[in-house]
C-alpha positions as CSV (number, residue, x, y, z in Angstrom):
1,X,-55.9,16.5,75.4
2,X,-57.7,17.0,71.9
3,X,-55.7,20.2,71.4
4,X,-52.5,18.4,72.0
5,X,-53.2,15.7,69.5
6,X,-54.4,18.4,67.0
7,X,-51.1,20.3,67.3
8,X,-49.1,17.0,67.1
9,X,-50.8,16.0,63.9
10,X,-50.3,19.5,62.3
11,X,-46.6,19.5,63.3
12,X,-46.1,16.1,61.8
13,X,-48.0,17.1,58.6
14,X,-45.8,20.3,58.3
15,X,-42.6,18.3,58.8
16,X,-43.5,15.7,56.2
17,X,-44.4,18.4,53.7
18,X,-41.1,20.0,54.2
19,X,-39.0,17.0,53.4
20,X,-41.2,15.1,50.9
21,X,-40.5,16.5,47.6
22,X,-37.2,16.5,45.4
23,X,-35.6,19.8,44.8
24,X,-35.5,21.2,41.3
25,X,-31.8,20.3,41.2
26,X,-32.6,16.8,42.1
27,X,-35.3,16.5,39.4
28,X,-33.0,18.0,36.8
29,X,-30.3,15.7,37.8
30,X,-32.6,12.7,37.3
31,X,-33.8,14.1,34.0
32,X,-30.1,14.6,32.8
33,X,-29.4,11.1,33.8
34,X,-32.5,9.8,31.8
35,X,-31.4,11.9,28.8
36,X,-27.8,10.6,28.9
37,X,-29.2,7.0,29.0
38,X,-31.6,7.7,26.0
39,X,-28.9,9.4,24.1
40,X,-26.6,6.4,24.5
41,X,-29.3,4.0,23.4
42,X,-30.0,6.1,20.3
43,X,-26.3,6.3,19.4
44,X,-25.8,2.5,20.0
45,X,-29.0,0.6,19.1
46,X,-29.3,-2.6,20.7
47,X,-26.3,-2.1,22.9
48,X,-26.6,-1.2,26.7
49,X,-24.1,-0.3,29.3
50,X,-24.3,-1.8,32.7
51,X,-26.3,0.5,35.1
52,X,-23.1,1.3,37.3
53,X,-21.2,2.3,34.4
54,X,-24.1,4.5,33.0
55,X,-24.4,6.0,36.5
56,X,-20.7,6.9,36.7
57,X,-20.6,8.4,33.2
58,X,-23.9,10.2,33.4
59,X,-23.4,11.0,37.2
60,X,-20.0,12.7,36.2
61,X,-21.7,14.9,33.6
62,X,-24.8,15.5,35.4
63,X,-23.4,16.1,38.8
64,X,-22.7,19.8,37.7
65,X,-26.3,20.5,38.1
66,X,-26.4,19.6,41.9
67,X,-22.9,21.2,42.4
68,X,-23.9,24.6,40.8
69,X,-27.4,24.7,42.4
70,X,-26.2,23.9,45.8
71,X,-23.4,26.6,45.4
72,X,-25.7,29.4,43.9
73,X,-29.4,28.4,43.4
74,X,-30.3,31.7,41.7
75,X,-27.1,31.9,39.8
76,X,-27.0,31.8,35.9
77,X,-25.4,28.5,35.6
78,X,-27.9,26.8,37.9
79,X,-30.8,28.5,36.3
80,X,-29.6,27.6,32.8
81,X,-29.1,23.9,33.7
82,X,-32.6,23.9,35.3
83,X,-34.1,25.4,32.2
84,X,-32.5,22.8,30.1
85,X,-33.4,19.7,32.2
86,X,-36.7,20.6,33.7
Protein backbone atom coordinates (compact mmCIF):
# COMPACT_ATOMS: atom_id res chain seq x y z
CA UNK A 1 0.00 0.00 0.00
CA UNK A 2 2.84 2.41 0.84
CA UNK A 3 4.44 1.69 -2.51
CA UNK A 4 1.17 2.47 -4.30
CA UNK A 5 0.92 5.91 -2.66
CA UNK A 6 4.59 6.61 -3.26
CA UNK A 7 4.24 5.83 -6.97
CA UNK A 8 1.04 7.86 -7.15
CA UNK A 9 2.73 10.88 -5.55
CA UNK A 10 5.69 10.60 -7.92
CA UNK A 11 3.39 10.44 -10.94
CA UNK A 12 1.39 13.47 -9.79
CA UNK A 13 4.61 15.40 -9.17
CA UNK A 14 5.96 14.51 -12.62
CA UNK A 15 2.74 15.52 -14.36
CA UNK A 16 2.58 18.85 -12.56
CA UNK A 17 6.21 19.56 -13.42
CA UNK A 18 5.51 18.92 -17.08
CA UNK A 19 2.71 21.45 -17.35
CA UNK A 20 3.68 24.06 -14.79
CA UNK A 21 6.00 26.31 -16.76
CA UNK A 22 5.44 28.64 -19.66
CA UNK A 23 7.26 27.87 -22.85
CA UNK A 24 9.94 30.26 -24.06
CA UNK A 25 7.57 31.39 -26.81
CA UNK A 26 4.89 32.26 -24.22
CA UNK A 27 7.41 34.16 -22.11
CA UNK A 28 8.72 36.01 -25.17
CA UNK A 29 5.12 36.84 -26.18
CA UNK A 30 4.43 38.30 -22.72
CA UNK A 31 7.69 40.28 -22.85
CA UNK A 32 6.77 41.56 -26.32
CA UNK A 33 3.35 42.69 -25.09
CA UNK A 34 4.95 44.47 -22.12
CA UNK A 35 7.44 46.19 -24.43
CA UNK A 36 4.65 47.33 -26.76
CA UNK A 37 2.79 48.83 -23.80
CA UNK A 38 5.92 50.57 -22.49
CA UNK A 39 6.77 51.90 -25.94
CA UNK A 40 3.25 53.33 -26.31
CA UNK A 41 3.49 55.03 -22.93
CA UNK A 42 6.88 56.53 -23.82
CA UNK A 43 5.58 57.83 -27.15
CA UNK A 44 2.36 59.17 -25.63
CA UNK A 45 3.08 60.38 -22.08
CA UNK A 46 0.01 60.63 -19.93
CA UNK A 47 -2.15 58.72 -22.38
CA UNK A 48 -3.19 55.12 -22.23
CA UNK A 49 -5.19 52.83 -24.42
CA UNK A 50 -7.88 50.56 -23.03
CA UNK A 51 -6.36 47.14 -22.30
CA UNK A 52 -8.46 45.41 -24.97
CA UNK A 53 -7.19 47.78 -27.67
CA UNK A 54 -3.57 47.34 -26.54
CA UNK A 55 -4.08 43.59 -26.48
CA UNK A 56 -5.40 43.60 -30.04
CA UNK A 57 -2.63 45.85 -31.35
CA UNK A 58 0.17 44.18 -29.44
CA UNK A 59 -1.33 40.75 -29.88
CA UNK A 60 -1.30 41.10 -33.64
CA UNK A 61 2.34 42.20 -33.66
CA UNK A 62 3.57 39.76 -31.01
CA UNK A 63 1.58 36.74 -32.16
CA UNK A 64 4.27 36.03 -34.75
CA UNK A 65 6.43 34.74 -31.89
CA UNK A 66 3.97 31.99 -31.00
CA UNK A 67 3.19 31.26 -34.65
CA UNK A 68 6.80 30.87 -35.75
CA UNK A 69 7.92 28.99 -32.63
CA UNK A 70 5.02 26.54 -32.86
CA UNK A 71 5.79 26.00 -36.54
CA UNK A 72 9.57 25.57 -36.18
CA UNK A 73 10.97 25.94 -32.63
CA UNK A 74 14.56 25.60 -33.79
CA UNK A 75 14.12 27.79 -36.87
CA UNK A 76 15.99 31.03 -37.45
CA UNK A 77 12.90 33.25 -37.16
CA UNK A 78 11.79 31.72 -33.86
CA UNK A 79 15.29 31.81 -32.39
CA UNK A 80 15.76 35.43 -33.46
CA UNK A 81 12.47 36.46 -31.85
CA UNK A 82 13.32 34.56 -28.66
CA UNK A 83 16.72 36.28 -28.53
CA UNK A 84 15.05 39.66 -28.90
CA UNK A 85 12.29 39.20 -26.30
CA UNK A 86 13.84 36.92 -23.68
